[in-house]
N, C-alpha and C positions, 0 to 999 in steps of 0.2 A: 426943439431939435430942428436943424435946418434940413432943406430938401437934399443937399449933398450928403449930409450925414446919414439920412434915411436910406439913400441909394447905396451908400457904402455898406450899411448894415444888411440891406436886402441881398446884395451880391455875396457878402461873406456868409450869410446864413444859407444861401442857396448852395454855395460851394461846400459848406460843412455838411449840408444835407446830402449832397452827392457822395460824400465819403461813406455814407452808411451802406453803400453797395459792397464795400470791402469789409471782410471780417477782421483783418488785422492791418497794422501799419505796414508790415512787411509785404503783404499782398499788394497794397497800394503802390509801394515803391518799386516792386518787381515790374509792374505794368508801366509806370512812368519812366523808369530807367531804360526799359526795353525800347520804348518809343524814342527816347533821347539819343541812344547810341545806335539805333537802327538794327537792333538784334545782333545775332552772331554774324550775319552776312556783312552788315555795315562795319563792324569791328574788323573783320577779316580783310575787307577791301581797303581799309585804311592802312593795314600793315603790309600788304603785298608789295607796293612799290619800294618800301624800305628794305624788305627782304631781298628783292631783286638787286638793288644797289649793292647790298652787302655781299651777296653771292658772286656777282660779277667782279667786284673789286677783289674778293678773295682769290679769284682765278687769274685776273689780268693785272692787278695793281695799277690800273689805268683809270683816271678820273672820268674822262669823257664817255667811254663805253658804259661805265657804271651808271652815270646820269641818264644816258640814252635808254638803258634797260629799264630804269625806274619810270621814265616818261612813257615808254612803250606800254608798260603794265597799266598805267593810268588810262591811256588811250583805249586799250583793249577792254578794260573794265567799264569805261564810260560807254563804249559802243554796245556792250552787252546790256547795260542798264537801259540805254535808249531804245535798243531793239525790243526789249521787254516792256517798254513804256512805263518804267518805274522811276521813282525819285532817285536822282543821281547826286544828291548833295554831299554824300560821304566821299564820292569819287572826287568831287570838286575840292573837298578839304585835303584829300591826298595830293591832288595836283598842286594846290597852293604850297603844301609842305615840300614837295619835290622842287618846286620853283625857288622857294626860299633857300633850300639847301644848295641848289645849283648856283644861285647868286653868291652865296658866301664862299663856296669852294672855288668857283671860277674867278671871282674877284681877287682872292688872295693867292690862288695857284696852289694852295695847300689842301690836299685831299681830306685831312682831318677836320677841316672847317666845315665840311658837309654835315658833320655830326654836331656842330656847335648850336645851330638853331634848336635842335631837339633837346639838348641839355639845358639850354636857356628856358625852353618851354617847361621842362620838368621842374626846374628850380622855381619858376614863377608859379606854376600850379601848386607845388608843395607849399610855398609861402602863403598863397591865398587860402588853401585848405587849412593850414595850421592856424592862421589868424582867425578865420571864421569859426573854426572849432573852439578855440580858446575863448572867444567872445560869445559863444553859444548862439552863433548865427550860421549853422552848418550849411555849406554850399548846396548840398543835396536837398535841403529843404526848399530851396528856390525851384528845384525841378518839379516838386509838387505844386508850388505856388503858380508857376508859369503854366502848368497843365490846366489850370482854371483861368483862362485869359481875362474874362470879364472881371472876376474878383481881383485878379492880380493888378489890373489897370486901376482899380479903385483903392486897393490896399495890398501892396506887395508883401506885407508881413503877416497876412491872416493865418498862415500855416503855423506860426510860432505859438499860437494859442493851444496847440496840441502837443503836449509834452512828449507823447510817444513818437511823433514825427521828428521832433528835435533830437531825441535820444538815438533813434535808429539812424537818422541821417548822419549824426556825428560818428557812429560806429563805422559806417561805410566810408566816411572821409578818412578815418584813421588808417584804413586798409590802403588807400591810395597814397597817403603820406608815407607809409612804410615802403610802398613800392618805389616811390621816387627817391627815397633815401638810399635804397639799395642800388638803384640805377646810377645815381650821381656819385656814390662812394666808389664805384668801380670805374665808371667812364671818365670822370674828371682826371684822375691820375694818368690814365692811358692817353687822354688828350694832351695833357701837359708834357708827357713823354714822347709825343708824336708817333705813337705806335698805331698806325692806321689799320693794319691787319687785325690786331687785337681789338681795336675799336669796332671794326666791321663784325667780328665774331660776337663781341659783347652786345652790339646793337641788335643782332638777331636773337641771341639768348635772352637778353633782358627786355626785348621788345614784346613780340607777340606771345612767346611761351610764358614769360613772367606775368604778362597781362592776363593770360588765361588762369594762372594761379590766383591772381588777385580777384578775377571774376568768380572763381570757384569759392574763395573765401567769402566774398560778398554774397554769392548765391546761397552759401550755407547759412549766413546770417539771416537772409530774407526767407529761406525755406524753413529753418528750424525755429525762428523767432515767432512769438505769439503775443505781440504787443497789441492790446485791444484798441480799437478806435471808438472813442465816445465824444463826438463833437460838442456835447453840452456839458462835459465834465473835464474840460481841459485845464481848468484852474487858471491862476495868474500867469502872465507871460514869463518864461524862464529868465532868470537873471543872467 
């Protein structure tokens, strides 16, 4: 056995040993997903600028004030984070989203194009989740893998040896796939019909509120599930 192989085995064994502090796979994923999305506050901060855009558009039907309102929310949220000396990465994500939406809308002069980047993102995420689930490489499994950076650097697929992680990660992904199917099935026809007001309303309803529904379903899976973690009884890698 080479030294590189031995190091990989040591890192993987250490990561598998670290899993013993969790009673179930669901408990493990609850913690790792909370870290990844920044908890409830991080998710809310990501949604606020979009909500501001939709509300201002619904009242004014004017593109520029709507974009300004979204940008103002980003600035306020960023200042709050900085004043509290907290990580502002989720505000940065929101700022990037607002900037991309503004670029699309201002470039074409069509207000409905402000919603196009979000729909493309939903379609892309849905496709990635679907492919990774069908091939038994669920995307949420990598959330677990990345959480152990040393082992991930040596072997990014170590988590696949745990059938429970693969199974639960797949269930979570199906929830988000369904979420994006609902969003796209409603918003794409509205976009094609150039119904900006209806798009704004659907963006609000299908955004944060529907995301809460998805989080509730995912939370129920993670709270009610009792998939045991047994690092040394993972069996062969799932097909």
